[in-house]
ROPA-132951 format. One line per 10 residues: number of its first residue (from 1); their letters; for each residue x, y, z of C-alpha. Coordinates in Angstrom, 3 decimals. Example, Ala and Ser with C-alpha at 12.3 -4.5 7.8 and 13.67 -1.06 7.14 Angstrom:
BEGIN
1) as) 12.300:-4.500:7.800 ~ 13.670:-1.060:7.140
//
This chain:
BEGIN
1) mtagpaqnrf) 217.758:-118.775:-97.702 ~ 221.510:-119.341:-98.006 ~ 221.687:-119.155:-101.811 ~ 222.001:-115.381:-101.830 ~ 224.914:-115.127:-99.363 ~ 226.624:-118.090:-101.063 ~ 226.344:-116.405:-104.446 ~ 227.623:-113.150:-102.981 ~ 230.615:-114.952:-101.478 ~ 231.377:-116.672:-104.779
11) yaravslvrr) 231.108:-113.376:-106.656 ~ 233.341:-111.607:-104.130 ~ 235.954:-114.354:-104.358 ~ 235.850:-114.303:-108.143 ~ 236.306:-110.523:-108.219 ~ 239.136:-110.762:-105.695 ~ 240.873:-113.436:-107.804 ~ 240.534:-111.379:-110.988 ~ 241.931:-108.302:-109.259 ~ 244.814:-110.272:-107.779
21) igipaavlla) 245.986:-111.900:-111.009 ~ 244.832:-109.107:-113.328 ~ 242.304:-109.040:-116.167 ~ 244.823:-110.109:-118.872 ~ 245.847:-113.217:-116.936 ~ 242.206:-114.045:-116.134 ~ 241.179:-113.804:-119.813 ~ 244.192:-115.906:-120.812 ~ 243.341:-118.623:-118.284 ~ 239.702:-118.651:-119.416
31) algfdllfit) 240.794:-119.127:-123.040 ~ 243.192:-121.884:-121.967 ~ 240.408:-123.669:-120.086 ~ 238.170:-123.527:-123.158 ~ 240.900:-125.003:-125.394 ~ 241.716:-127.709:-122.874 ~ 238.128:-128.933:-122.882 ~ 237.564:-128.538:-126.609 ~ 240.805:-130.103:-127.846 ~ 240.715:-132.931:-125.298
41) daafdntgpr) 237.206:-133.832:-126.412 ~ 238.261:-133.706:-130.081 ~ 241.339:-135.854:-129.402 ~ 239.247:-138.885:-128.475 ~ 236.420:-138.659:-130.985 ~ 236.027:-140.959:-133.955 ~ 237.584:-138.541:-136.454 ~ 241.260:-139.079:-137.321 ~ 243.947:-140.750:-135.201 ~ 243.051:-140.865:-131.548
51) gidlllfpgi) 245.052:-138.536:-129.319 ~ 246.931:-136.689:-132.056 ~ 245.120:-133.448:-131.220 ~ 246.868:-133.431:-127.826 ~ 250.116:-132.527:-129.616 ~ 248.716:-128.982:-129.919 ~ 249.090:-128.400:-126.178 ~ 252.890:-127.796:-126.044 ~ 252.569:-124.899:-128.480 ~ 249.545:-123.515:-126.634
61) famvfcalwa) 251.290:-123.657:-123.238 ~ 254.388:-122.038:-124.748 ~ 252.270:-119.102:-125.952 ~ 250.683:-118.801:-122.494 ~ 254.163:-118.603:-120.975 ~ 255.154:-115.878:-123.464 ~ 252.039:-113.851:-122.614 ~ 252.753:-114.033:-118.885 ~ 256.444:-113.273:-119.470 ~ 255.493:-110.185:-121.534
71) qrraavaava) 254.284:-108.424:-118.395 ~ 257.949:-108.141:-117.305 ~ 260.047:-108.502:-120.470 ~ 257.790:-107.407:-123.309 ~ 260.355:-107.272:-126.148 ~ 261.968:-110.617:-125.339 ~ 258.566:-112.265:-124.886 ~ 257.398:-110.928:-128.270 ~ 260.449:-112.426:-129.991 ~ 259.878:-115.721:-128.141
81) asvvlvaytl) 256.213:-115.778:-129.207 ~ 257.194:-115.260:-132.847 ~ 259.649:-118.143:-132.615 ~ 257.022:-120.378:-130.982 ~ 254.455:-119.683:-133.711 ~ 256.856:-120.413:-136.542 ~ 258.495:-123.435:-134.877 ~ 255.215:-125.037:-133.929 ~ 253.875:-124.482:-137.434 ~ 256.666:-126.803:-138.607
91) vvryfdipty) 255.648:-129.337:-135.956 ~ 252.015:-129.183:-137.074 ~ 252.955:-129.724:-140.717 ~ 255.419:-132.539:-139.927 ~ 252.980:-134.580:-137.798 ~ 249.849:-133.562:-139.758 ~ 248.169:-132.327:-136.563 ~ 244.633:-131.087:-137.195 ~ 244.203:-127.430:-136.246 ~ 241.177:-125.493:-135.001
101) ssvlahlsit) 240.284:-121.959:-136.003 ~ 239.007:-119.203:-133.767 ~ 239.328:-115.526:-134.594 ~ 242.249:-116.370:-136.899 ~ 242.325:-119.488:-139.060 ~ 244.319:-122.469:-137.736 ~ 245.094:-120.711:-134.459 ~ 243.438:-121.702:-131.181 ~ 241.689:-119.091:-129.070 ~ 244.492:-119.297:-126.463
111) evvagvevlf) 247.144:-118.556:-129.095 ~ 245.146:-115.554:-130.336 ~ 244.595:-114.155:-126.814 ~ 248.245:-114.716:-125.885 ~ 249.395:-113.025:-129.096 ~ 247.169:-110.010:-128.465 ~ 248.491:-109.624:-124.912 ~ 252.117:-109.907:-126.083 ~ 251.347:-107.304:-128.752 ~ 249.772:-105.009:-126.170
121) yaarrtrpgv) 252.717:-105.105:-123.760 ~ 255.240:-104.724:-126.583 ~ 253.468:-101.595:-127.864 ~ 252.974:-100.251:-124.352 ~ 256.325:-100.818:-122.646 ~ 259.104:-100.853:-125.260 ~ 260.817:-98.060:-127.144 ~ 259.210:-97.077:-130.465 ~ 261.933:-98.642:-132.651 ~ 261.989:-101.872:-130.655
131) afavisglvl) 258.187:-101.988:-130.585 ~ 257.991:-101.636:-134.380 ~ 260.548:-104.414:-134.901 ~ 259.063:-106.980:-132.533 ~ 255.463:-106.245:-133.567 ~ 256.391:-106.638:-137.235 ~ 258.030:-109.966:-136.438 ~ 254.959:-111.101:-134.499 ~ 252.635:-110.171:-137.395 ~ 254.801:-112.055:-139.909
141) atltavsgry) 254.945:-115.084:-137.592 ~ 251.150:-115.051:-137.285 ~ 250.689:-114.931:-141.073 ~ 253.193:-117.769:-141.378 ~ 251.195:-119.852:-138.901 ~ 247.905:-119.138:-140.678 ~ 249.270:-120.035:-144.107 ~ 251.556:-122.868:-142.999 ~ 249.032:-124.842:-140.984 ~ 246.411:-125.169:-143.690
151) yygsplnstm) 245.280:-128.644:-144.655 ~ 245.164:-129.857:-148.241 ~ 241.989:-128.960:-150.019 ~ 241.252:-125.831:-147.940 ~ 240.855:-122.505:-149.806 ~ 244.151:-120.830:-148.880 ~ 243.458:-117.536:-150.645 ~ 240.201:-116.875:-148.816 ~ 241.798:-118.023:-145.539 ~ 244.632:-115.495:-145.906
161) aqamlfggil) 242.222:-112.723:-146.854 ~ 240.089:-113.370:-143.783 ~ 243.164:-113.651:-141.568 ~ 244.505:-110.309:-142.796 ~ 241.079:-108.714:-142.295 ~ 240.471:-109.999:-138.777 ~ 244.143:-109.704:-137.858 ~ 244.098:-106.066:-138.946 ~ 241.114:-105.440:-136.667 ~ 242.905:-107.041:-133.711
171) lggtlafaip) 246.144:-105.184:-134.456 ~ 244.453:-101.793:-134.784 ~ 242.295:-102.250:-131.689 ~ 245.206:-103.408:-129.547 ~ 247.453:-100.529:-130.623 ~ 244.602:-98.055:-130.047 ~ 244.478:-99.139:-126.383 ~ 248.216:-99.576:-125.865 ~ 249.767:-96.463:-127.413 ~ 247.843:-93.778:-125.423
181) grdrtahpnr) 249.180:-95.238:-122.156 ~ 252.868:-95.243:-123.145 ~ 253.708:-91.898:-121.462 ~ 251.577:-91.268:-118.383 ~ 253.284:-87.982:-117.471 ~ 253.008:-86.419:-120.929 ~ 249.389:-87.492:-121.395 ~ 247.776:-87.715:-117.933 ~ 244.268:-87.283:-119.333 ~ 244.686:-90.298:-121.608
191) yenlqkinkm) 245.935:-92.363:-118.713 ~ 242.986:-91.306:-116.571 ~ 240.632:-92.329:-119.379 ~ 242.305:-95.723:-119.538 ~ 241.882:-96.046:-115.780 ~ 238.174:-95.290:-116.146 ~ 237.871:-97.913:-118.880 ~ 239.696:-100.432:-116.707 ~ 237.342:-99.714:-113.790 ~ 234.305:-100.098:-116.025
201) vmgqwpligm) 235.618:-103.393:-117.401 ~ 236.330:-104.721:-113.898 ~ 232.745:-103.995:-112.891 ~ 231.287:-105.919:-115.855 ~ 233.577:-108.893:-116.321 ~ 230.692:-111.465:-116.347 ~ 229.028:-109.629:-119.256 ~ 232.356:-109.250:-121.064 ~ 233.032:-112.958:-120.648 ~ 229.689:-113.917:-122.184
211) lgfalilefg) 230.141:-111.415:-125.014 ~ 233.620:-112.767:-125.700 ~ 232.358:-116.338:-125.906 ~ 229.515:-115.293:-128.228 ~ 231.933:-113.372:-130.454 ~ 234.207:-116.400:-130.740 ~ 231.302:-118.467:-132.024 ~ 230.275:-115.704:-134.391 ~ 233.808:-115.496:-135.775 ~ 233.465:-119.185:-136.611
221) ftyasgahgf) 230.176:-118.569:-138.438 ~ 231.812:-115.689:-140.296 ~ 234.619:-117.952:-141.481 ~ 232.071:-120.482:-142.684 ~ 230.186:-117.830:-144.650 ~ 233.274:-116.339:-146.279 ~ 233.191:-112.564:-146.502 ~ 229.392:-112.409:-146.539 ~ 229.022:-112.388:-142.761 ~ 231.526:-109.616:-142.132
231) pilicsivaa) 228.926:-106.743:-141.939 ~ 226.913:-108.684:-139.356 ~ 230.100:-109.399:-137.389 ~ 230.884:-105.675:-137.336 ~ 227.361:-104.946:-136.061 ~ 227.836:-107.546:-133.312 ~ 231.202:-106.057:-132.280 ~ 229.636:-102.581:-132.113 ~ 226.723:-103.974:-130.094 ~ 229.164:-105.574:-127.630
241) viavaaprrp) 231.057:-102.290:-127.198 ~ 227.803:-100.388:-126.613 ~ 226.663:-102.927:-124.011 ~ 229.942:-102.662:-122.096 ~ 229.871:-98.839:-122.200 ~ 226.153:-98.665:-121.309 ~ 226.654:-97.775:-117.591 ~ 227.949:-94.338:-118.591 ~ 224.753:-93.378:-120.476 ~ 222.217:-96.203:-120.193
251) adamvgltav) 219.324:-94.575:-122.064 ~ 221.429:-93.461:-125.033 ~ 223.183:-96.836:-125.135 ~ 219.816:-98.581:-125.372 ~ 218.807:-96.405:-128.335 ~ 222.141:-96.972:-130.072 ~ 222.015:-100.728:-129.533 ~ 218.455:-100.875:-130.872 ~ 219.583:-99.038:-134.015 ~ 222.514:-101.441:-134.539
261) mllsalvtpf) 220.261:-104.478:-134.119 ~ 217.759:-103.011:-136.587 ~ 220.522:-102.421:-139.141 ~ 221.756:-105.977:-138.689 ~ 218.227:-107.397:-139.096 ~ 217.593:-105.408:-142.306 ~ 220.971:-106.199:-143.893 ~ 221.020:-109.945:-143.170 ~ 218.536:-111.011:-145.910 ~ 220.711:-109.388:-148.596
271) lrlgyeyatp) 223.970:-111.125:-147.606 ~ 223.030:-114.666:-148.681 ~ 224.017:-116.023:-145.271 ~ 221.293:-118.583:-144.875 ~ 219.009:-118.751:-141.877 ~ 221.507:-120.784:-139.855 ~ 223.855:-117.792:-139.406 ~ 221.786:-116.127:-136.695 ~ 220.174:-117.760:-133.696 ~ 216.831:-119.511:-134.243
281) ggvpgtqvva) 215.133:-116.237:-133.345 ~ 216.834:-114.301:-136.145 ~ 219.272:-112.291:-133.952 ~ 222.998:-113.176:-133.676 ~ 224.008:-114.521:-130.270 ~ 226.358:-111.623:-129.529 ~ 223.557:-109.139:-130.068 ~ 221.255:-111.185:-127.831 ~ 223.796:-111.073:-124.985 ~ 224.478:-107.370:-125.599
291) gmgaivtlvr) 220.743:-106.614:-125.543 ~ 220.269:-108.443:-122.256 ~ 223.222:-106.571:-120.730 ~ 221.884:-103.203:-121.903 ~ 218.421:-103.988:-120.506 ~ 219.915:-104.903:-117.127 ~ 221.926:-101.679:-117.067 ~ 218.964:-99.505:-118.093 ~ 216.505:-101.005:-115.594 ~ 219.138:-100.780:-112.878
301) avglgnampr) 219.746:-97.103:-113.627 ~ 216.257:-95.657:-114.265 ~ 213.767:-98.269:-113.077 ~ 211.269:-100.357:-115.012 ~ 208.697:-97.598:-115.562 ~ 211.111:-95.167:-117.180 ~ 212.719:-97.955:-119.227 ~ 209.460:-99.189:-120.797 ~ 209.552:-97.037:-124.017 ~ 213.080:-98.175:-124.913
311) lagmtgvvvi) 212.298:-101.782:-123.984 ~ 209.326:-101.638:-126.336 ~ 211.551:-100.307:-129.123 ~ 214.081:-103.135:-128.744 ~ 211.266:-105.686:-128.562 ~ 209.896:-104.399:-131.864 ~ 213.319:-104.728:-133.503 ~ 213.615:-108.329:-132.273 ~ 210.187:-109.082:-133.763 ~ 211.299:-107.645:-137.125
321) acvlntrrps) 214.496:-109.735:-137.025 ~ 212.484:-112.842:-136.185 ~ 210.132:-112.326:-139.109 ~ 212.859:-111.534:-141.648 ~ 215.644:-113.917:-140.660 ~ 214.118:-117.201:-139.526 ~ 213.497:-120.268:-141.635 ~ 210.248:-120.366:-143.614 ~ 208.320:-123.425:-144.834 ~ 208.637:-122.111:-148.401
331) prlmtdpddi) 209.856:-118.887:-150.047 ~ 206.292:-117.694:-150.537 ~ 205.121:-118.325:-146.970 ~ 205.804:-116.357:-143.816 ~ 207.430:-117.915:-140.773 ~ 205.607:-120.869:-139.270 ~ 203.178:-119.671:-136.538 ~ 204.362:-122.431:-134.225 ~ 207.936:-121.194:-134.585 ~ 206.782:-117.628:-133.948
341) agfaiaglll) 205.078:-118.761:-130.726 ~ 208.220:-120.541:-129.573 ~ 210.388:-117.544:-130.387 ~ 207.956:-115.248:-128.525 ~ 208.123:-117.420:-125.405 ~ 211.941:-117.533:-125.546 ~ 212.159:-113.772:-126.099 ~ 209.790:-113.001:-123.233 ~ 211.773:-115.348:-120.981 ~ 215.077:-113.616:-121.788
351) lgisvavgla) 213.429:-110.210:-121.363 ~ 211.981:-111.228:-118.004 ~ 215.334:-112.550:-116.797 ~ 217.065:-109.307:-117.818 ~ 214.442:-107.109:-116.154 ~ 214.513:-109.225:-112.989 ~ 218.302:-109.004:-112.759 ~ 218.151:-105.248:-113.337 ~ 215.524:-104.769:-110.625 ~ 217.517:-106.939:-108.200
361) lrsrdsertq) 220.656:-104.891:-108.811 ~ 218.655:-101.665:-108.468 ~ 217.275:-102.859:-105.127 ~ 220.775:-103.783:-103.962 ~ 222.088:-100.376:-105.027 ~ 219.255:-98.684:-103.131 ~ 220.001:-100.668:-99.977 ~ 223.699:-99.932:-100.285 ~ 222.970:-96.210:-100.740 ~ 220.752:-96.204:-97.653
371) viqsaisdaq) 223.440:-97.946:-95.611 ~ 226.060:-95.454:-96.768 ~ 223.783:-92.482:-96.079 ~ 222.947:-93.871:-92.644 ~ 226.626:-94.349:-91.877 ~ 227.392:-90.807:-93.048 ~ 224.517:-89.427:-90.984 ~ 225.683:-91.327:-87.893 ~ 229.241:-90.101:-88.411 ~ 228.053:-86.505:-88.823
381) tsermalare) 225.886:-86.773:-85.709 ~ 228.786:-88.220:-83.720 ~ 231.039:-85.442:-84.988 ~ 228.536:-82.753:-84.047 ~ 228.033:-84.230:-80.584 ~ 231.792:-84.421:-80.018 ~ 232.236:-80.801:-81.081 ~ 229.246:-79.729:-78.956 ~ 230.784:-81.408:-75.900 ~ 234.124:-79.759:-76.554
391) lhdvvahhvt) 232.512:-76.359:-77.044 ~ 230.566:-76.708:-73.802 ~ 233.322:-78.272:-71.691 ~ 236.327:-76.243:-72.804 ~ 235.041:-72.815:-73.764 ~ 232.332:-72.653:-71.117 ~ 234.894:-73.680:-68.494 ~ 237.153:-70.718:-69.273 ~ 234.320:-68.232:-69.823 ~ 232.744:-69.233:-66.510
401) givvqaqaak) 236.049:-68.453:-64.798 ~ 236.123:-65.057:-66.474 ~ 232.573:-64.267:-65.324 ~ 233.273:-65.403:-61.749 ~ 236.463:-63.310:-61.528 ~ 234.699:-60.292:-63.056 ~ 231.891:-60.528:-60.493 ~ 234.420:-60.736:-57.660 ~ 236.297:-57.706:-59.004 ~ 233.063:-55.774:-59.295
411) lmgeknpqia) 232.047:-56.511:-55.681 ~ 235.441:-55.918:-54.096 ~ 236.885:-53.296:-56.423 ~ 235.450:-50.285:-54.569 ~ 236.634:-51.544:-51.176 ~ 240.056:-52.804:-52.225 ~ 241.284:-51.761:-55.702 ~ 244.251:-54.139:-55.380 ~ 241.863:-57.116:-55.411 ~ 240.330:-55.776:-58.628
421) veamgrieda) 243.767:-55.490:-60.228 ~ 244.630:-59.071:-59.256 ~ 241.247:-60.244:-60.561 ~ 241.902:-58.498:-63.884 ~ 245.172:-60.435:-64.215 ~ 243.340:-63.695:-63.643 ~ 240.658:-62.636:-66.132 ~ 243.392:-61.966:-68.686 ~ 244.912:-65.406:-68.123 ~ 241.502:-67.066:-68.427
431) gvealaamrr) 240.823:-65.136:-71.647 ~ 244.125:-66.258:-73.158 ~ 243.320:-69.880:-72.246 ~ 239.818:-69.559:-73.695 ~ 241.249:-68.144:-76.942 ~ 243.750:-70.994:-77.201 ~ 240.967:-73.507:-76.580 ~ 238.861:-71.893:-79.299 ~ 241.761:-72.108:-81.751 ~ 242.153:-75.807:-81.001
441) lvrsmrgdap) 238.449:-76.376:-81.471 ~ 238.454:-74.533:-84.807 ~ 241.471:-76.554:-85.894 ~ 239.638:-79.820:-85.148 ~ 236.556:-78.584:-87.032 ~ 238.724:-77.759:-90.076 ~ 240.144:-81.276:-90.040 ~ 243.652:-80.345:-88.840 ~ 243.163:-82.255:-85.594 ~ 240.910:-85.134:-84.555
451) agssefseqa) 237.424:-84.219:-83.444 ~ 237.231:-84.044:-79.696 ~ 240.839:-82.959:-79.195 ~ 241.417:-79.780:-77.251 ~ 243.638:-78.220:-74.648 ~ 243.638:-80.967:-72.030 ~ 242.893:-83.891:-74.328 ~ 245.859:-83.016:-76.540 ~ 248.129:-82.712:-73.518 ~ 246.700:-85.750:-71.696
461) ttdlaadlrt) 249.268:-88.362:-70.774 ~ 249.105:-91.790:-69.203 ~ 249.774:-90.091:-65.862 ~ 246.210:-89.118:-65.009 ~ 247.148:-87.884:-61.536 ~ 249.538:-85.263:-62.957 ~ 246.924:-84.175:-65.523 ~ 244.285:-83.737:-62.808 ~ 246.651:-81.666:-60.677 ~ 247.363:-79.395:-63.637
471) liersnhgve) 243.673:-79.040:-64.352 ~ 242.753:-78.189:-60.737 ~ 245.614:-75.712:-60.332 ~ 244.658:-73.868:-63.526 ~ 240.923:-73.763:-62.809 ~ 239.280:-70.349:-62.339 ~ 236.036:-71.407:-60.702 ~ 236.732:-69.320:-57.571 ~ 236.506:-72.117:-54.972 ~ 239.445:-73.581:-53.109
481) tsmklelpsn) 239.802:-77.179:-54.235 ~ 241.612:-80.057:-52.585 ~ 242.273:-83.428:-54.105 ~ 242.747:-87.044:-53.170 ~ 244.384:-88.974:-55.977 ~ 245.258:-92.671:-55.770 ~ 245.853:-93.621:-59.363 ~ 248.166:-96.020:-61.194 ~ 250.442:-94.773:-63.944 ~ 248.881:-96.887:-66.717
491) vphevgrsal) 245.316:-95.579:-66.963 ~ 244.094:-96.049:-70.578 ~ 244.344:-92.844:-72.574 ~ 240.659:-92.690:-73.554 ~ 239.568:-93.239:-69.950 ~ 241.990:-90.588:-68.701 ~ 240.850:-88.052:-71.257 ~ 237.192:-88.575:-70.371 ~ 238.060:-88.341:-66.652 ~ 239.676:-84.951:-67.264
501) rlvqesltni) 236.552:-83.736:-68.997 ~ 234.258:-84.961:-66.212 ~ 236.303:-83.260:-63.517 ~ 236.600:-80.092:-65.605 ~ 232.844:-79.854:-66.144 ~ 232.177:-80.582:-62.465 ~ 234.488:-77.752:-61.380 ~ 232.844:-75.433:-63.914 ~ 229.437:-76.245:-62.449 ~ 230.741:-75.493:-58.944
511) gkhasgakea) 231.732:-72.004:-60.089 ~ 228.350:-71.441:-61.732 ~ 225.875:-73.143:-59.403 ~ 227.454:-73.662:-55.947 ~ 226.238:-70.559:-54.133 ~ 228.420:-69.702:-51.124 ~ 230.771:-72.648:-51.611 ~ 234.012:-72.417:-49.623 ~ 235.776:-75.602:-50.641 ~ 235.540:-78.496:-53.076
521) lviaevvene) 237.042:-81.969:-53.086 ~ 238.139:-84.105:-56.043 ~ 238.652:-87.830:-55.458 ~ 240.093:-90.138:-58.115 ~ 240.911:-93.751:-57.316 ~ 240.834:-97.224:-58.822 ~ 238.387:-99.701:-57.301 ~ 238.079:-103.223:-58.732 ~ 239.150:-102.421:-62.322 ~ 237.090:-99.249:-62.368
531) lhlqvtddgr) 238.165:-95.632:-62.152 ~ 236.063:-93.962:-59.451 ~ 235.686:-90.171:-59.699 ~ 233.946:-87.985:-57.122 ~ 233.666:-84.203:-57.068 ~ 231.854:-82.571:-54.136 ~ 231.358:-79.068:-52.767 ~ 229.720:-77.457:-49.710 ~ 227.687:-74.848:-51.569 ~ 223.983:-74.114:-51.379
541) epqgrpaggs) 221.449:-74.310:-54.144 ~ 221.555:-70.996:-56.056 ~ 218.657:-68.651:-55.464 ~ 218.997:-66.760:-58.740 ~ 220.354:-67.176:-62.232 ~ 223.897:-68.633:-62.307 ~ 226.787:-66.651:-63.703 ~ 226.538:-66.562:-67.477 ~ 223.268:-68.499:-67.488 ~ 222.895:-72.254:-67.926
551) ggygligmre) 222.205:-74.124:-71.128 ~ 221.521:-77.414:-69.369 ~ 223.928:-79.364:-71.572 ~ 226.708:-79.972:-69.062 ~ 225.169:-83.010:-67.410 ~ 224.025:-84.327:-70.806 ~ 227.586:-84.186:-72.131 ~ 228.897:-85.929:-69.008 ~ 226.388:-88.754:-69.402 ~ 227.338:-89.143:-73.074
561) rvallhgrls) 231.032:-89.423:-72.242 ~ 230.390:-92.016:-69.546 ~ 228.041:-93.997:-71.822 ~ 230.693:-94.168:-74.554 ~ 232.958:-95.977:-72.074 ~ 230.123:-98.190:-70.742 ~ 230.420:-96.612:-67.295 ~ 227.993:-95.220:-64.703 ~ 227.284:-91.654:-63.578 ~ 225.297:-90.137:-60.715
571) agrapgggwr) 224.847:-86.459:-59.910 ~ 222.732:-84.814:-57.241 ~ 222.479:-83.344:-53.789 ~ 224.824:-84.827:-51.184 ~ 223.256:-85.992:-47.855 ~ 225.237:-83.380:-45.875 ~ 224.569:-80.540:-48.274 ~ 226.328:-79.382:-51.362 ~ 226.506:-81.171:-54.697 ~ 228.151:-84.474:-55.581
581) veawlplege) 229.099:-85.966:-58.936 ~ 230.270:-89.583:-59.064 ~ 231.407:-91.627:-62.070 ~ 232.673:-95.186:-62.495 ~ 234.661:-95.830:-65.679 ~ 235.772:-99.383:-66.584 ~ 239.522:-99.700:-67.128 ~ 239.143:-102.893:-69.195 ~ 236.588:-104.111:-71.713 ~ 234.987:-102.926:-74.935
591) e) 236.054:-99.468:-76.089
//
């Protein structure tokens, strides 16, 4: 039950480490770890003097230092790397240290990776003339190391030809990635494309690591076969690129990878490679890893049902490769049926693992999408409720005042025109306040102000007593209101803002529903770490429809505000008549 969370934690930590140190440093450290294990094991075997292989480590660590230094001083680090390669070639020849080939002959995988990174930073961050000079020096130093570290009896001509071929591939590929990012301002689209590639690589670093390891082994097989294995190596490199780029277009990537694997399977018998070049199943290891990665990506993107036709196509290509490129008992006989059965079981196992991983990732993506959609829905609902409360509390408060004043002017205008004139002035003031409140509400809806902010909430201070006085004095509910305020000066802002809204809505309801009310009372005090609010009036229950009608959302909004602060609310008829609203809001605790 704990394996899943443990794996997720390990994966998260690994991703965090890679992001912190950067992909180049992570690849360099992985190559260094491989060489440490490989060379240390070779140093104490029964071949040659014991421990002499350990003398390779100073040169390897020096190249690692140059690669890390290149991130800050690219030109100087490139010159230093050239010097290290040439100088350590002399050390290797003087002490007759056995060397180990990777992508380039007689150079360890760490030296190759470090050289590529130095080359990349030199091409990316130095001026064109300086870049040409230091890169030329690095290329010459590499050729010197390849030719100078050979052991007697090795075919030097073929070694140099292979080194120039593979070195040219590395040089061209590195420059193709480095040069477009030299000027970000002049070529922003190129830089954005590089950013997309970097993001895609970061999301697939486990697959890239396995492909890199498989390619290293395949480079070794290619060296052993001379130039004959080069076409298959190219097919494997193309397959690796397709697998890494598969998330952009999974279905098309699957078709392209299947075509590359078919070409590789058909070409292999004509290259005189021998059956040991490919894996026992007839498919090179790099293509096996690439196929598994593409299957995972496809199943993750479209599901198992939609992926079945393309999975069947790749399975058929693997069967063809198995029949053509596996060892036979004799030239006239087909592959041994027992071997075919073993290969079928292994292929089905790898296919099942890939499909299972793809389905697991698809399920995780679905769960993550549901969580995100639920969070978005909850946020939208909360936003709508906040805006609905503001619309009801603020706008309805001012409009209710306008209606009350208009009704008073209508009743008293014929008897005393002066009262009507005064009422019109108050109506004008209430209209201006309502318009300002509407502007604030629109501004919050457009994202220019936080949702829920409005006239009083924007002007709310830590002095709740002063804010309540301002609110009561500016109210237009038509009932004389007195107040009893015993409040400290440090009421939390959220509590004070909600208190303003509760009192405002209560006064609005008095103007709409309290028939015949003569006076109202607002009490605000602190009792045992709670803010106690009470708003009462002496009105009667209305006999007809209240002014402006009633939507029934006022009390709902009040309860929502109190619930957000984990408080309590009661509203109803007072024992002596009239209406009473009471609220208790905690001053401390969870917000």
